[in-house]
N, C-alpha and C positions, 0 to 999 in steps of 0.2 A: 238448377241454371246459372252458369258462373257470371261473375260481373266483373264489364270489363277491367283492366288496368286502365290508374289515374296516371297522368302527368303531369304533376306541378309544374308551374312556370317556370321555377329554376331548372329543373329537368331540360326543358324545354329550349331553354336558353345555352347550356351548356351543350344541350347538342347542339345546336347552330355554330355555334363556337370551336367545336371539334370537327366538325364537316361540313366546311366552308368550300365546300365544289360547286364549281357556275354550271350552269347548263348547257352542255354541247349544243356547237351551229351546225348544219349539214354543209354553210356559206363559207368559202373561202374566207381568210381574214382580210384580203385586198376588197371581195365583194362588200363584206360589212361594213367598212372604215372609209367609203368613198360617197363622198358627200354625193347629193341630189342638185347638179348643177344646171343652168340652162343660159346658152352665152347669144348676144344678140348679133344680128348679125351686120360684121365691118368692124366689130370690135370684140373686147376682151370685157363686157359688163356679165356679173352674175345675177339673174333674175331671180331666182330662189332662195338664195342661198342655202344656206345649214340648217334644216330640221332638228331642233333638239329639246328640250323639256320647256314648259309653262310654266306661270309664277302662281297658285294657288289663288282662288275666288274667293270674296270676301266670306260668303258663306262657307266654303269650307275651314277658313281661319276659326271661324266662329264657332264652327262645330268639334274644334279638337281633332280632327282627325288625326292630325300626326301621332299625336297620345296614345291611338290604338295601333299603328305600324310596328311591327319585327320587322328587322330584316338583317343582312350582315354586315358588320364593322367594317368590314375589308371592298365592303360596295364600293363602286368609283363612279361618282355622279358627274355627269358634266353638262354643262348648259351650252349650245354653240349660238352663241347672238347675229341673228341674218347681219348682212352688209346693208349699206345705207341705202341702196340700187333696190335692193328685195322688202324694202320697208312697207312701200306703194307703188302699185301703178299708175293710180293716181294723178301720183304728183310728176310723171313723167309728161314731154311731149314730143307729137306725134311727128316721124321723120316725114322727112320730103321722102314724094313717089320714085322720085329718079336715085332714090338711094334704097330701092326696095327692088332687089333682083329677082328674088325667090321665095315661094310660099316657103311659110313654117311647117314643117310637117307635123304628121298626126301623132306622134309621140310628144313633141316638143309641146303642141297646141293641148294636147291631155294635160301636161307639167304648168303651163301658164291659166287652164282651167279653174285651178286651185286657188289662182289668187284674183276671181272675181265670184261674185256670190250668185246663185240663183240661176246660170248661165249651161247652155249646152251646145256641144259641138251636133253641125247638121250636115251631113254629106250629101251633097247633089252633083249632079253632072258635070257642070261647072269647076266643083271644088268643094272645098272644107267652108262652113259656114259657123258664126255663130249669134246665136238665139235666147233671147228674152222675152218672157212672158209675163204679163201681169195682169192681174184679175183687179177692176172697178165696179163702183159703184152704180154708174150709168154712164151714156154718152156724155154727156157735161162733164164728168170727171175724166174720161179717157184723152178728151179733145185737152182737158189742163195738162194729165200727163206728158202727153206729145208735145205741146207747147215748153211744159218743162224741160224737158231732155233737148229737145232743140237750143233751148238757149242755154243750157250747161256745155254742148260740146260743139255749139259754133264756131266759136274762134279758133278750135283743130285742126277746121276744115277736112276734114275724118267725117263724114254725115252718115248716120245711118239709114235704113230704109223701115220708116216706119208706118202701121197702119192699124186703125181701131177694126177688132172684130164684133160684131154686135150678138148679145148685147151687151158684153162688158169684159173683152177682153184687149190689151194694146201687145199687139206683138212687134219685135223688133229684129232686126239681120243686121249683122256687119260682115262685110270681110272687105278684100282690096281686090277689087278685080281687075286690074292690070300687072297682077303676078297671077290668076285664078286661082286665089284661095287667100288663106288666113296670112295676117303678118302682124307684128306688134302692138302698130296700129290700131290692130280692131280690138285688143284685150287692152290697151289705155283709155279708150273709150268707153268700153264696158266696163271701168274700174271706175270712170270719171260718172256714169249713168247710176253706180254704185250708192253714190254719196246723195244723189237725190231723194229729198224726204214723199214718201208714198202714204202714208199711213192714214194720212188724211181726206185720201181720194180712196182707200180700197173698202170694201162689204164692211158695215158694222158688225161685229157677233152678236149673236140674240143673249140674252142673260135672260135664264129661266128663275121663276120664282120656286 
């Protein structure tokens, strides 16, 4: 049985430099380069910004992963920095209801869903809603979480529907009833709720000996 031919590292590098071809894309160039954007109603605010590369995690740096990566010297690397308005919905203020005339479309709501953690869209007869669910240890922890949420978002003037479901679930829903669906206000409040500490209220993990 014939042995498979061996390629040295220098051979592989020479092949890479001789053939710097790039994979073809089936999308038109206008589609590939178009940034994902979402505009606020009545304004020109980019809520999502441009998605680009991220910085490596400390564990990745310690592993010296870059020493094991071989690429083409002609490859173009571009890091797109999000706009300041796209960095955190939690830093934004809710708009007066009088300024909100139309609900967000399903596509816009799906894009904003990337800006909050652990929430999902619920489509009901009276419009889209934003729902978050937390598992807590017991009813006392559930009441404490509800109080923390109320305290966090009370100043926004846009309060969610909160309820404790036995034995250990806290469910909250957000929507803007005046427009029959979701508005940016709902996602702003959801982002503020995401900042609440909940680890001390959740069930403790079992440790097996």
